[in-house]
N, C-alpha and C positions, 0 to 999 in steps of 0.2 A: 387545603394544601396538597400540592402534588406529591406523589410517591414515585420517585425515580430510582431505578436500579442501573448500575453500570457493571456489566459482567465481562470479565477478562479471563480467557483460558490461559492457565499458567504455562509459560514456556512452550507455547503451542506446538511449533514445528518439532522441537525435540521431544515433547510429550507424545506426539503422534508416533514418532520413530520408536520410542521406548514401548509404546503400547503395541505396535505392530511386531516388534522383536523383543519378547520378554527377557532375552539374555542380556539386554542393555540396561535393564531396570536398575541395577545396583552399581552401574558404572558411571564414569564421568563422560558425558556425551555432548558432542556439539555437531550441529549441522553446518557444513562448510561448502564453499565453492571449490572449484578445481584449481589447485595451485599451479598446474602446468599451463593453464590458459589465462593467467593473470587475474584469476578470480579467487585467489587464495585467502579469503577472509571468513571469519565466523559469522554465520547468518543467524544462528540461534543456539541456545545451550540449555541443558536441563538444570534442575535445582542444585545437584551435586557439583556440577561444573561452575555454576554461578557462585557457589560458596568458596570456590578456589580463586575467584577473582576474574574468571573468564568473562569478557565483554563482547557484546555483539558489535561487529564492525572491525575488530582488531585482526591483524594478520595472523595466519596460522602459526608461524614460528614463534610469535610472542605468546600465543595461547599455550603452545606446547612447552615453552620454557616455564610458564606458571604451573602447568599441570602435565608432567611427562606421560602420565597414564591416560590422557585424554583420548577418547575414541571418536574419530571423525566419520560421519556418514554423509553421503550426498543427499541433496534435497529431493523430495518427491512431491512436487507441488500439486499434482493431481490428487494425491491422497489428502493433502491439507485442505483442498477445496471440498473434497467429498465429506470429510468429517466436520468441516465448518458448516456445510449445509445441514448435516444431521443435527448439530447443536442448535442452529437457528430454527430448525423445525420444532425443536422443543420450546424455545423461547416463544414462538408464535402461538403455542397452545395456551399461553397466559395473557397475551395482549396482542392487538394488531399494531400497536405503536412500538416497533422494534427498529431502531436506527443504527445500522452498522457503523463501526469506527475502525475499519480494517477487517481483515479476515477472521480475527480471533477475539474481537471485543465489540460491544455494542451497548446502547442504552435501551432500557425498557421503561415505558410509563405504565405503571400498574395501578394508577389511581382508580380506574374504572373496574378493577378486579377485586376491590376490597370487600364487596358483598359476598364473595366466594371464599375469601381467605381471612385468616385472623389478623394478619399484618403484612406489610411489605417485607419485613424481616423474615417472616415465615415463608414467603414466596422465594426469597433469596436462598434460604437454607434448603428448601425443597429442590430448587434448580440445581444447586451444588450436588446434592445427593443423587438426583436423577442422572445428571451428566456423568458423574463418577461411575455410577452403576451401569448405565446404558451405553456410554461411549468408551469409558475407561480412562478419562483424563480429569484433572481437577480444574475448578474455576474459583476465582476470587470475586466477590461481589461487594460493591459499595451501595449503600442505601441512604438516600438523602431526599431533600425537597427541591433540588435542582440538578442539572446535568454536570455542572462544574464540580460540585461537592461530591456527587456520586462517583465521578471519575477519580477524585482524590481518595475516596474511601476504598475503591478496589485496589489502588496502588499501595495503601498503607500497610496491609497485612497479607502476606503470601507465604506459601500457597494454601489453597483450600480454606478460605476464611470469609466471613461476612463482617463488614465494618459499617456501623451506623453513624452518620453525621447528621445531627438534628439541629433545629433552630436554638435549642437550649445548650448544646455542647460544642458547636462548631468553633467558637473562639478558643476554647480550651484544647480542642483536638487538632486544629489545623493552623492556627495563627503562629505557632512556633516552628512550622515547617519552612524549609528554604523557599524563597519566592519563585525559584525556577521549577518547583514541583507543580505549580498550578497550570492548568490547561491554558493554551494560547501564549504562554511565556516561554520562548525558546532561549537558547544559550546566549545569543547576542543581546536580546532584550533583558535577560536576567543580569548580564554584565553591566548594562547601562543603568539598571535600577540600583544595583549594588554600588555603582559609582556615585549615586545620589544618596547613599546611606540606607537604602531600602533592601534589607537582607532577608527578612522573613515575610511570610504572607501577612502577619500581623502588622509589620511595618507598613506594608502596602495599604492595608485597610485603614490605617490611621494617618496616612499622608493626605495633605490638602489636595483634593482632586484637580484643582486648577494647575498645580505644579505638574501633575501627570499629563494633563491635556496639553499644556504648553510644550512638553517634551515629546509626547507620543501621539498627539492628536486625539481623534475619537477613540483609538485603542486605549489611551490612558484612562478615559472614563470607564471603558468596559472592564479594564483590569481592576480599577477601584471598586466597581460594582460587584464583580465576581468575588473579590476578597471579602466583601461584606455580605455575601449571600444574596445579593440583588441580581437575580437572573431568572427570567421567566421563559427562556427559550423552550419551544416545544420539541418533543421527541417525534420525529416524522413517522408517518405510517409506513409500514414495511414495503408495501407494494408501490409507494411513490418513488420511483427510481430517479435518482439525481443524475442529471446530465453533466458529466465532468467538463471542465473547460478545455481539456486537451487529453490526448493519449499518445504515448510515445514509447519507443524502445531504443536502447543504445547498446553498443558492444565495444569492448576493448579487444582489438585484434591480437591474436597470438604472435603476429609478426607485423612489423611496420609495412604499410601499404604505399605504393608509389604510383602504380599505373591506374589509368581511368577505368579500365576493364575490371580490375580488382575492386576498385571503389564501387562500381556499379553492382557487382555481385553482392557486396556487403549491404549496400543500400536496398537492393531487391529483397534480401533476406529480412532486413528490418521492416521494410514496407509490408511484407507478408504478415509479419507479427502484428503490426499496427492494424492492417486491413481486417485480419481475422477478428480482432477484438472489436473493431467498429461494427462489423457485420453481425457479430454475436448478439448485440443489443439493438441493431437497427439504426445505428448512427451513421451520419455522413459528415464529411469534413469540408470546410470552406477555406482552409489555409494549411500550408505545410511549412515546417521549420526544419532546416538541416543544421546540425552542429558537428564541428570537426575539432579534434584536439590533435596537435602535431607532436612529434617525438621530443620536442623541446618543452612540451607541456603547455604551450600557448594555445588559446582557444579562439575559435571564430564561429559565430552563428549568424544565420540569415534566414529570413522567412518571406513568404509571399502569399497573397490572397489568390485563390483559384477562380477561374472564370465560371466554374460550376462546381457543385458539391459532389464529392466522390467518396467511395469506400473500396475502390479497386486497388489492389497491390501494384499492378503495372502502371496505373495512372499516377499513384503516389510516387512510385519510383521515377517515372518520367519527369514529374515536377521537381522532385528532389535533385535529380541530376542537372536540371536546368539551373538550379541554385548553385550546385557544385561548380558548374562550368563558369559561373559569373564571379567566382572567388579566385583570387590569386593564391597559390599554394606554395609557400616558401620551403616547406619541409615535408618529409614523409608523414603519413597519418598514423596515429596510434589508436584513436577512438572516433567512432561515427555515431550519430544519433539522428533518428527521424521521428518527428512529432507532428501529429495532425491536430489542428485547433479549429476554433469557430465551429464547434460541433452542434448538430441539431438532430432531432428525432424524426424518423419517418423517411419515406421514399421521396427525397427532395432533390434528386439528381436533375439538373437543368442542362439541356443540350444546346449546342451552338448551331447544329445543322442536321439534316437528315442523315448524312454520312456518319457524323458523330453518334447519332442516336442508334443507328444500326450496329456500329462498333461497340457502343456501350452495352447494348442489350446482349451481344455475344459475350462480352466480358463478364456481365452479371451471371449469365448462365454457366459460364466456365467457373467463376468463383464459387457458385453454389455447389457445383459438382465436386470441386476440389475440397471444399469444406466438409462435404458429406463423406468423401473417401478418407480424409485425414481423421475425421471424428471416429470412424470405424476402425481404421488400420494404423493410425499414428502419423506423425509428420513425415517420417522418412519413407512412407509408402509412395509419396509423390513429390518430386522436386522440379523446380523450374530449370529449363535447359541451361539458362545463363549461369546457374550455380554449379553445374557439374564440372566445369573447367577449373574451378577454384574450390576444391573440397575443404580447405582450411576454414572457409566462411561458415559452413554448416556443421562441421565436425563437432562443435561444442553445443549445438542446438538440440534441445529435447522437446518433447511434447509440451512440457510445462512452460516453455517460452511462448506458447501460443494460447495460454489461458486467457479468458476474458478479464474484464475489470475485477479488481478486488471488490468485496462488498462495500 
């Protein structure tokens, strides 16, 4: 039988902030966006703030109303990635099967490590103590025989706890939980299940699977199996990098945008964010999607396949602007998004002519130089000339906006 752990760093962003600044330790702390740039929401909170009812995603004024003494700190994503890497380095000392599920949590298959350790629970407890001692934050760990139940276990008791869900106790431990607590069941699916009278995980486990398949298709069978502990999905090897389906960035402008030049400046900034992340892991894109939201909150999105695969910011921007020009725009723009899709690994740039090949080679050398300069001196060390005329575009951008993919 497999021995699977799910490790979840408790309140990770806020925990890192409190670890870096000990004066925050006993305060109500939340990591938040900038309210002056329409990013005024709670991104993360520490345990004390959580106990006051502060929720991730709520606007700052609501959080302040619940907890007037709430201390707000800006995000430091470079620090979060740094400490995440250090935690994952510890995980990899116990097994090579470490599958990230975001920057702050992952699964570990420790089945092959049982010769060296007394039990999977012992490994879980040792990991918690090491990370607390060596990094300075706490981790909750679920121990089970499959990934779904291990994830449930890490969620059941926080902070700094180990929860074991075994073949003998899972019905007693989890069947009474809300059906929406189970992995792969989002809010809309949970609402549909509850509309069928399926309120708990136990209800789901005891439902005729044919009813679930008729309503949800193949996912209905998966939900039924998961609730009954029937899940043999493997934990991926850590070095088997998953190629995402797409990578994109969006921004809500601090002011409504009307002119094409302003739009192009924003699209260029977003294209740079996307391109940096593509190049970080050697991906190229075969398609581009542009999304626009107008000041009346209506949304329009359009995409196109590219004649050749690219990871250049200027090429992405050019293609995105072609899409922009093909859309009729009834109102000023409030939000823009640029997303690259049809990703593949490796140097797969296909050229249309010798002229294109020469231009692309120059762009690649330029991109490489820009990446190296920014990696050493930060994003603001070098900006595209097209952005200088519209400083509002990049005023809110930090080095963290150019981080690579999450784990």
